[in-house]
Structure formats: C-alpha cells, structure tokens
LOKETI-311776 format. One line per 3 residues: their letters; for each residue x, y, z of N, C-alpha, C. Coordinates in Angstrom, 2 decimals, padded with zeros to 5 digits. Atoms other than C-alpha are relative to their C-alpha. Layout:
REM residues N
A = X/Y/Z/X/Y/Z/X/Y/Z; ...
END
This chain:
REM residues 88
MHI = -001.18/-000.70/-000.42/168.22/091.37/076.35/000.32/001.05/-001.07; -000.41/-001.09/000.89/169.28/094.70/074.85/001.39/000.44/000.43; -001.36/-000.45/-000.28/172.91/095.80/074.60/000.24/001.30/-000.74
LYC = -000.34/-001.29/000.58/173.96/099.39/074.01/001.48/000.24/000.21; -001.42/-000.31/-000.10/177.53/100.46/073.31/000.20/001.51/000.02; -000.24/-001.43/-000.17/178.86/103.85/074.34/001.34/000.39/-000.60
LSG = -001.21/-000.51/000.63/181.45/105.96/072.58/000.75/000.98/000.89; -000.62/-000.98/-000.90/182.13/108.48/075.35/-000.84/000.07/001.27; 000.77/-000.18/-001.23/181.05/109.41/078.85/-001.28/000.76/-000.26
EHQ = 001.18/-000.79/000.35/178.66/111.97/077.39/-001.03/-000.87/-000.74; 000.88/000.91/000.73/177.24/109.36/075.01/-000.67/-000.99/000.96; 000.53/000.91/-001.01/176.80/106.99/077.94/-001.16/000.66/000.74
YEL = 001.06/-000.73/-000.69/174.74/109.64/079.74/-001.22/000.18/-000.92; 001.09/-000.22/000.96/172.69/110.41/076.61/-000.80/-001.28/-000.27; 000.69/001.26/000.24/171.88/106.73/076.12/-001.04/-000.31/001.08
LDS = 000.99/000.22/-001.05/170.00/106.82/079.40/-001.38/000.51/-000.40; 001.29/-000.46/000.53/167.29/108.79/077.59/-000.65/-001.10/-000.84; 000.52/001.12/000.80/166.94/105.87/075.15/-000.48/-001.13/000.89
VAA = 000.38/001.04/-000.96/166.84/103.44/078.05/-001.33/000.36/000.66; 001.25/-000.44/-000.65/164.14/105.49/079.79/-001.18/-000.12/-000.96; 001.07/000.11/001.00/162.10/105.61/076.58/-000.43/-001.46/-000.17
KFH = 000.30/001.43/000.15/162.34/101.82/076.21/-000.75/-000.52/001.22; 000.68/000.40/-001.23/161.35/101.30/079.85/-001.45/000.51/000.00; 001.33/-000.60/000.04/158.37/103.61/079.30/-000.90/-000.72/-001.01
EEP = 000.75/000.70/001.05/157.30/101.81/076.09/-000.46/-001.38/000.45; 000.28/001.37/-000.44/157.38/098.41/077.78/000.04/-000.09/001.53; -000.03/-000.03/-001.46/156.48/098.96/081.44/-000.04/-001.39/000.62
GVF = -000.03/001.26/-000.73/157.33/096.11/083.78/000.77/-001.11/-000.67; -000.73/001.05/000.72/159.27/094.15/081.16/001.45/-000.10/000.50; -001.41/-000.03/-000.39/162.74/095.22/082.28/000.12/000.01/001.52
KLL = -000.20/000.12/-001.44/163.95/094.28/085.74/001.41/000.36/000.43; -001.40/-000.22/-000.34/167.70/094.89/085.55/000.68/000.84/-001.07; -000.83/-000.82/000.88/169.97/097.54/084.04/001.44/-000.16/000.46
IVD = -001.41/000.19/-000.34/173.69/096.73/083.95/000.82/001.05/-000.72; -000.96/-000.95/000.57/176.29/099.43/083.41/001.38/-000.57/000.29; -001.30/000.65/-000.15/179.62/097.73/082.81/001.11/001.03/-000.12
SVM = -001.17/-000.88/-000.04/182.73/099.69/083.73/-000.40/001.47/-000.16; 000.56/-001.34/000.06/180.97/102.97/084.45/001.06/001.09/-000.13; -001.03/-001.04/000.01/184.24/104.90/084.90/000.90/-000.01/-001.22
ALF = -000.98/000.14/001.09/186.15/103.67/081.85/-000.05/001.16/-000.99; 000.11/-001.08/000.99/184.81/106.27/079.41/000.26/001.36/000.62; -000.29/-001.27/-000.66/185.00/109.08/081.95/001.50/000.19/000.18
RVD = -001.46/-000.09/-000.12/188.68/108.27/082.49/000.63/000.44/-001.32; -000.51/-000.38/001.32/189.26/108.65/078.75/-000.33/001.46/-000.29; 000.45/-001.36/000.29/187.24/111.87/078.47/000.67/001.05/000.88
FTG = -000.57/-000.96/-000.96/188.77/113.52/081.54/001.32/-000.57/000.52; -001.31/000.50/-000.40/192.49/112.87/081.86/000.71/001.04/000.86; -000.79/-000.90/-000.83/194.77/114.35/084.47/-000.76/000.52/001.20
RGE = 000.58/-000.52/-001.24/194.20/115.83/087.89/-000.77/001.30/-000.20; 000.66/-001.27/000.27/193.14/119.16/086.41/-001.46/-000.15/-000.37; 001.38/000.24/000.42/189.92/117.60/085.14/-000.76/-000.89/000.98
LAD = 000.62/000.90/-000.98/189.15/115.55/088.25/-001.36/000.51/000.46; 001.28/-000.56/-000.48/186.40/117.91/089.47/-001.10/-000.16/-001.06; 000.98/000.16/001.09/184.67/117.85/086.06/-000.44/-001.45/-000.13
RQQ = 000.31/001.43/000.11/184.89/114.07/085.92/-000.92/-000.44/001.14; 000.82/000.37/-001.15/183.45/113.72/089.42/-001.42/000.55/-000.14; 001.32/-000.60/000.20/180.59/116.07/088.53/-000.81/-000.80/-001.02
KLA = 000.70/000.79/001.03/179.71/114.10/085.38/-000.39/-001.37/000.55; 000.32/001.30/-000.60/179.89/110.83/087.31/-001.19/000.13/000.96; 001.12/-000.23/-000.93/177.57/112.24/089.99/-001.31/000.16/-000.76
QML = 001.20/-000.17/000.82/175.09/113.26/087.28/-000.47/-001.35/-000.54; 000.31/001.32/000.53/175.27/109.78/085.78/-000.65/-000.88/001.08; 000.53/000.83/-001.08/174.68/108.06/089.12/-001.38/000.49/000.46
SRL = 001.30/-000.56/-000.35/171.81/110.41/089.95/-001.07/-000.42/-001.01; 000.94/000.39/001.06/170.16/109.65/086.61/-000.34/-001.49/000.11; 000.25/001.43/-000.17/170.57/105.91/087.17/-000.92/-000.27/001.19
QKL = 000.86/000.16/-001.17/168.98/106.21/090.61/-001.44/000.37/-000.34; 001.35/-000.42/000.39/166.01/108.08/089.14/-000.68/-001.05/-000.89; 000.55/001.06/000.86/165.56/105.40/086.46/-000.44/-001.19/000.84
SEE = 000.30/001.13/-000.87/165.67/102.71/089.12/-001.30/000.22/000.76; 001.19/-000.30/-000.79/163.04/104.42/091.23/-001.25/000.13/-000.87; 001.16/-000.25/000.87/160.76/105.48/088.36/-000.56/-001.27/-000.61
FNV = 000.44/001.19/000.72/160.66/102.12/086.61/000.14/-001.29/000.81; -000.16/001.15/-000.89/161.32/099.81/089.59/000.94/-001.04/-000.61; -001.01/000.83/000.65/164.43/098.42/087.93/001.26/-000.01/000.87
AVF = -001.28/000.08/-000.71/167.55/097.16/089.70/001.11/000.49/-000.93; -001.15/-000.49/000.77/170.74/098.88/088.55/001.25/-000.63/000.58; -001.24/000.65/-000.40/173.98/096.91/088.68/001.14/000.71/-000.72
ITN = -001.10/-000.78/000.58/177.15/098.95/088.14/001.32/-000.69/000.32; -001.36/000.50/-000.23/180.63/097.57/087.65/000.96/001.16/-000.24; -001.02/-001.02/000.16/183.81/099.59/087.78/001.31/-000.68/-000.38
QVC = -001.30/000.50/000.42/187.20/099.10/086.22/000.91/-000.05/001.22; -000.91/000.16/-001.12/189.68/097.77/088.75/001.41/-000.18/-000.54; -001.39/000.09/000.43/193.42/098.24/088.35/000.87/-000.34/001.20
DKG = -000.97/000.34/-001.04/196.30/096.80/090.33/001.38/000.12/-000.60; -001.37/-000.17/000.50/199.91/097.81/089.88/000.84/-001.24/000.26; -000.73/001.23/-000.27/200.99/094.48/091.27/001.25/000.24/000.82
G = -001.28/-000.16/-000.66/204.21/093.79/093.01/-000.05/-000.35/001.40
END
C-alpha cells in the first residue's frame, strides 16, 4: 500500500504523474487507486461562486486523468467526495 498526501488541488493533479510512473515501473501490481475526498482541496483553492467555472474545469481535468490511468493500467479508481449536511 502506498499513501500520498496532497497540499492543494494542483498538487493532487501533479501527483498523478508520480502514480502513473509507479504503475509503469511495476505493471500489474496495482489494482486499485483510491482518491479520498476529491473535492476538498479544490474547494479550498477555488472559493466563491466567481471561481466555480475554474474549479469545475480543474475537476474535469482531474477526472479525465484518472479515467486515462484506469484504462491504461487496468486499475480500478475509487473516488470519495466530501459530504456536508446543514442538519435541522
């Protein structure tokens, strides 16, 4: 098991290059890639409605990259998302 920690949404995207390199170095070893709380860092990086389009674009790039990794290396990708409830 390998665990990578991200500092920002951009860092999260950049780490996918490291993941791809590791998958390439050890073909067939990895079967699952988990991205925990994919939106959390994007919410921090892009605050407010004025940055919604930029955030959505970066998220789309991230998801596209994950799909390519899944297809190229035959790896399942499991993505979680932060869930909030105001309660009441």
